[in-house]
C-alpha positions in Angstrom: -49.4 17.7 -47.7 -51.8 15.2 -49.2 -51.7 14.5 -53.0 -54.4 16.4 -54.8 -56.6 15.0 -57.6 -55.8 15.9 -61.2 -56.8 19.2 -62.9 -60.5 19.4 -63.6 -61.4 17.2 -60.6 -64.6 18.1 -58.8 -62.6 18.8 -55.7 -61.8 22.3 -57.0 -64.4 24.8 -55.8 -64.9 28.2 -57.4 -67.8 30.1 -55.9 -69.1 31.9 -59.0 -72.3 32.7 -57.2 -70.6 34.8 -54.6 -71.1 38.6 -55.2 -67.4 39.3 -54.9 -66.6 36.8 -57.6 -68.7 38.5 -60.3 -66.9 40.8 -62.7 -67.2 44.5 -62.0 -68.3 46.9 -64.7 -65.3 48.7 -66.3 -64.8 52.4 -66.7 -62.6 54.1 -69.3 -59.0 53.0 -68.9 -59.8 49.4 -67.9 -60.2 49.9 -64.1 -63.3 48.3 -62.5 -65.9 51.0 -61.8 -66.3 51.4 -58.1 -69.5 50.0 -56.6 -69.6 52.5 -53.8 -67.2 54.9 -52.1 -64.9 52.9 -49.8 -65.1 54.4 -46.3 -63.7 51.4 -44.4 -60.1 52.0 -43.4 -57.7 49.0 -43.5 -54.0 48.7 -43.2 -51.8 47.5 -46.0 -51.1 44.3 -44.0 -54.8 43.6 -43.5 -55.5 44.3 -47.1 -53.1 41.6 -48.1 -54.5 39.2 -45.6 -58.1 39.9 -46.7 -57.3 39.4 -50.3 -55.6 36.1 -49.6 -58.5 34.9 -47.4 -61.2 35.9 -50.0 -59.4 34.2 -52.8 -58.8 31.0 -50.7 -62.5 31.0 -49.9 -63.5 31.5 -53.5 -61.2 28.9 -55.0 -59.8 25.9 -53.2 -56.9 25.6 -55.7 -55.3 28.6 -54.0 -52.6 27.6 -51.5 -50.2 29.6 -49.3 -46.8 28.6 -48.2 -43.3 30.0 -47.3 -41.0 30.3 -44.5 -42.9 31.2 -41.3 -46.3 31.8 -42.9 -47.8 29.8 -40.1 -45.6 31.4 -37.4 -47.4 33.5 -34.7 -45.9 36.7 -36.2 -47.6 35.7 -39.5 -45.3 37.6 -41.9 -46.0 41.0 -40.3 -49.7 39.9 -39.9 -50.4 39.2 -43.6 -51.1 35.5 -43.0 -52.6 35.7 -39.5 -55.4 33.2 -38.9 -55.2 31.6 -42.4 -53.7 28.4 -41.2 -56.4 27.9 -38.6 -59.1 28.6 -41.1 -57.9 26.7 -44.1 -55.8 23.9 -42.5 -52.3 22.7 -43.0 -52.9 21.3 -46.4 -53.4 24.8 -47.8 -51.3 27.0 -45.5 -48.0 25.7 -44.3 -44.4 26.7 -43.5 -41.5 25.5 -45.6 -37.8 24.7 -45.1 -35.2 27.4 -45.7 -34.7 26.3 -49.2 -35.8 29.0 -51.7 -34.7 27.2 -54.8 -36.3 23.9 -53.9 -39.6 25.4 -52.7 -39.9 27.6 -55.7 -39.6 24.4 -57.8 -42.4 23.0 -55.7 -44.5 26.1 -56.3 -44.0 26.0 -60.0 -44.8 22.3 -60.2 -48.0 22.8 -58.1 -49.0 25.7 -60.4 -48.5 23.5 -63.5 -50.6 20.8 -61.9 -53.6 23.1 -61.5 -53.1 24.8 -58.1 -52.6 28.5 -57.6 -49.8 28.9 -55.1 -48.8 32.0 -53.2 -45.2 31.6 -52.3 -44.1 34.1 -49.6 -40.5 35.3 -49.3 -40.0 37.7 -46.4 -37.2 39.4 -48.3 -36.7 39.9 -52.1 -32.9 39.3 -51.6 -33.6 35.6 -51.1 -35.2 35.3 -54.6 -31.6 35.4 -56.0 -31.4 31.8 -54.7 -34.3 30.8 -57.0 -33.5 32.7 -60.2 -33.2 29.7 -62.4 -36.6 28.4 -61.3 -38.3 31.7 -61.8 -36.6 32.9 -65.0 -35.9 29.7 -66.9 -38.9 27.6 -65.8 -41.8 29.7 -64.5 -41.4 32.6 -67.0 -40.8 30.4 -70.1 -43.1 27.4 -69.6 -46.2 28.8 -71.4 -44.2 29.6 -74.5 -42.0 26.5 -74.5 -45.0 24.2 -74.3 -47.0 26.0 -77.0 -49.5 27.5 -74.6 -50.5 24.1 -73.2 -49.0 24.9 -69.7 -49.7 27.8 -67.5 -47.9 28.8 -64.2 -50.5 30.7 -62.1 -48.0 31.5 -59.3 -47.7 34.5 -57.1 -44.4 35.3 -55.5 -44.7 37.7 -52.6 -41.4 39.5 -51.9 -40.6 42.3 -49.4 -38.1 45.1 -50.0 -36.7 48.1 -48.3 -35.4 49.6 -45.1 -37.0 49.5 -41.6 -34.6 49.2 -38.7 -31.3 48.9 -40.5 -31.8 45.9 -42.8 -28.4 46.4 -44.4 -26.8 45.2 -47.6 -28.4 41.7 -47.9 -31.9 42.2 -46.5 -33.3 45.4 -48.1 -32.7 45.2 -51.8 -35.4 46.2 -54.3 -34.4 44.0 -57.2 -37.7 44.1 -59.2 -36.0 45.5 -62.3 -34.4 42.1 -62.7 -37.8 40.6 -63.2 -39.1 43.5 -65.3 -36.5 42.4 -67.8 -37.9 38.9 -68.3 -40.8 38.2 -70.7 -43.3 35.9 -69.1 -43.2 37.5 -65.7 -45.5 40.2 -64.4 -44.4 42.6 -61.6 -46.8 44.4 -59.3 -45.7 47.1 -56.8 -48.8 48.5 -55.1 -48.5 51.5 -52.8 -51.9 51.9 -51.2 -53.9 49.4 -49.2 -56.6 49.6 -51.9 -54.1 48.5 -54.6 -52.4 46.0 -52.3 -55.7 44.0 -52.1 -56.7 44.6 -55.7 -53.3 43.7 -57.2 -53.0 40.6 -55.1 -56.4 39.3 -56.2 -55.5 40.1 -59.8 -52.2 38.3 -59.4 -53.8 35.2 -57.9 -56.3 34.9 -60.7 -53.7 35.5 -63.4 -52.5 32.4 -65.3 -48.9 33.7 -65.5 -46.4 34.1 -62.7 -46.5 37.4 -60.9 -43.8 38.9 -58.7 -45.7 40.9 -56.0 -43.5 43.6 -54.4 -44.2 44.9 -50.9 -42.1 47.6 -49.3 -42.1 46.8 -45.6 -42.7 50.5 -44.7 -45.9 50.4 -46.6 -47.2 47.7 -44.2 -47.9 50.5 -41.7 -50.1 52.6 -44.1 -53.9 52.6 -43.8 -56.4 53.7 -46.3 -59.9 53.1 -47.8 -60.4 49.4 -48.9 -63.8 48.0 -50.1 -64.8 44.8 -48.3 -65.8 42.9 -51.4 -63.3 41.2 -53.7 -62.1 43.3 -56.6 -59.1 43.3 -58.9 -56.6 46.0 -59.9 -55.5 44.4 -63.2 -52.2 45.1 -65.0 -51.8 47.9 -67.4 -53.0 51.1 -65.9 -51.1 53.6 -63.8 -52.7 56.2 -61.4 -52.3 59.9 -61.5 -52.2 60.6 -57.7 -51.7 64.4 -58.0 -52.2 66.8 -60.9 -49.6 69.4 -61.9 -48.2 71.4 -64.8 -44.5 72.0 -64.2 -43.0 68.5 -63.7 -43.9 64.8 -63.6 -42.9 62.7 -60.7 -43.1 58.9 -60.9 -42.7 57.2 -57.6 -42.3 53.4 -57.4 -43.7 51.6 -54.3 -42.8 53.4 -51.1 -41.2 56.2 -53.2 -44.7 57.1 -54.3 -45.4 58.4 -50.8 -42.2 60.4 -50.8 -43.1 61.9 -54.2 -46.5 63.0 -52.9 -44.8 64.7 -49.9 -42.3 66.3 -52.3 -45.1 67.7 -54.3 -46.4 69.5 -51.2 -42.9 71.0 -50.6 -42.8 72.1 -54.2 -46.2 73.7 -54.1 -45.0 75.9 -51.3 -42.2 77.0 -53.7 -44.7 77.7 -56.5 -44.0 74.6 -58.5 -46.9 72.3 -59.6 -45.8 68.6 -59.8 -47.9 65.8 -61.3 -47.4 62.6 -59.4 -47.9 59.1 -61.0 -48.0 55.7 -59.3 -47.2 53.0 -61.9 -48.9 50.3 -59.7 -47.8 47.5 -62.1 -44.2 47.6 -63.4 -44.7 44.8 -65.9 -46.7 45.3 -68.0 -46.0 49.0 -67.6 -48.5 51.7 -68.5 -46.1 54.0 -70.2 -48.9 55.9 -72.0 -50.1 57.6 -68.9 -46.6 58.7 -68.1 -45.9 59.9 -71.6 -49.1 62.0 -71.6 -48.1 63.7 -68.5 -44.5 64.4 -69.6 -45.7 65.8 -72.9 -47.6 68.4 -70.8 -44.9 69.2 -68.2 -41.7 68.7 -70.2 -39.9 67.4 -67.2 -39.7 63.8 -65.7 -38.2 62.6 -62.4 -38.5 58.9 -61.6 -37.8 57.9 -58.0 -36.8 54.3 -57.4 -36.1 52.0 -54.4 -32.9 50.7 -56.0 -29.7 51.6 -57.9 -30.3 53.9 -60.8 -28.1 51.9 -63.2 -30.3 49.6 -65.3 -33.1 50.2 -62.9 -36.8 50.7 -63.3 -36.3 54.5 -63.5 -33.9 54.0 -66.4 -36.4 51.9 -68.3 -39.3 54.4 -67.7 -37.2 57.3 -68.9 -35.9 55.5 -72.0 -39.5 54.6 -73.1 -40.7 58.2 -72.5 -37.8 59.6 -74.6 -38.4 57.1 -77.4 -42.0 58.2 -77.5 -41.4 62.0 -77.3 -38.1 62.6 -79.0 -38.4 65.0 -81.9 -41.8 66.2 -80.6 -41.2 67.5 -77.1 -38.1 68.8 -75.4 -37.8 66.8 -72.2 -35.6 67.2 -69.1 -35.1 63.9 -67.1 -33.8 62.9 -63.8 -33.3 59.5 -62.0 -33.3 59.3 -58.3 -32.4 56.1 -56.4 -29.4 54.6 -54.7 -25.7 55.5 -55.0 -23.6 52.8 -56.5 -22.7 51.2 -53.2 -24.2 48.6 -50.9 -26.9 49.8 -48.4 -25.4 50.7 -45.1 -26.8 49.2 -41.9 -26.5 52.2 -39.5 -29.8 54.1 -39.5 -28.1 57.5 -39.8 -26.3 56.4 -43.0 -29.3 54.5 -44.3 -31.3 57.7 -44.1 -28.8 59.4 -46.4 -28.8 56.4 -48.8 -32.5 56.6 -49.6 -34.2 59.4 -51.4 -36.8 61.3 -49.4 -39.3 64.0 -49.9 -36.9 66.9 -49.3 -34.2 65.5 -51.7 -36.8 64.8 -54.3 -38.2 68.3 -54.1 -34.7 69.7 -54.3 -34.0 67.8 -57.5 -37.3 68.8 -59.2 -36.8 72.4 -58.1 -33.4 72.4 -59.8 -35.0 71.0 -63.0 -37.6 73.8 -63.0 -35.7 76.8 -61.7 -32.0 75.8 -62.3 -31.1 76.6 -58.7 -30.3 74.7 -55.6 -33.0 74.6 -52.9 -33.6 72.2 -50.0 -36.8 72.6 -48.0 -36.9 72.4 -44.2 -38.5 69.2 -42.9 -42.2 69.5 -42.1 -43.7 67.1 -39.6 -47.3 67.6 -41.0 -46.2 65.9 -44.3 -45.2 62.6 -42.8 -48.7 61.2 -43.1 -49.4 62.3 -46.7 -50.8 59.4 -48.8 -53.1 58.9 -51.8 -56.6 58.0 -50.6 -58.5 58.1 -53.9 -60.6 58.3 -55.9 -59.8 54.8 -57.1 
């Protein structure tokens, strides 16, 4: 990679005249108001690729690197064609050295670039924890605001074909714990694109979480560039009897669970946090104050997990005012099995989620029979 000129050089191009670079009007709650209904269907994979391409076109400080980003498989297709379009200075593969390459990414960000560093599995971020937690997260504060680290770390989580103990972990709660890091976990293709654009434009480091099963989802995605900024959750289904918070892929399972519960006469409100840090706890608290019941479904162990944090914040806000029943769903305290049959038992699913909520509401055990027609349930707007 050729040395770049210093920050502020005229080599950096930002196309402020491009329509997609103009700020969108805001509606109440901080979300950009939609310009028009999005009818174009795009996969989660293509939404990530398009967000990357549009931002690399808008700002030549954006670079993309990581193990196999220039491989023909293109990280599930999320980087396909980008090396050919933008060249090997801006899109390039790296050695299998997570700690060293994270240091490169941080240094590049401090020097004025906007790196997107791709890790095909979140498990491998454990090899770069010192760089991320002690350098990236703390540089702005330690240098009195004179240094920023506009770095995006893409990290994939979750099961697919038996990923096993060391290749499937959703460890994002580690990063939620650290001031100076932001954490995005978009569920829909719409939010996958918008959150990635927001992350790239952010001047602080962002951990961008992708559940590999979400890569196969499709949904409405506008063709222009837009951002889904931190700080606002989405209510994806309205209800009165219980609040379900589903993180990342568990959002889909919660939406399916709500359908099972509806058949049993229970009305569940479903919320997608979208961003985990900063977390929009107000939307969740408002829902729980109405329903009196909260079930948080996570892609990780329940001890010290994202669900534990969400429930703690809700109880802190509502204690003394509202009587609240709570439930955490996630992984049992054991390593993830590799065999698909055991893996299926290890992960929460729509039926087990519905069973847990039914018990909270009715005080009885109930497990619905599987329904094939609910396998494709997903939130498609309005956004």
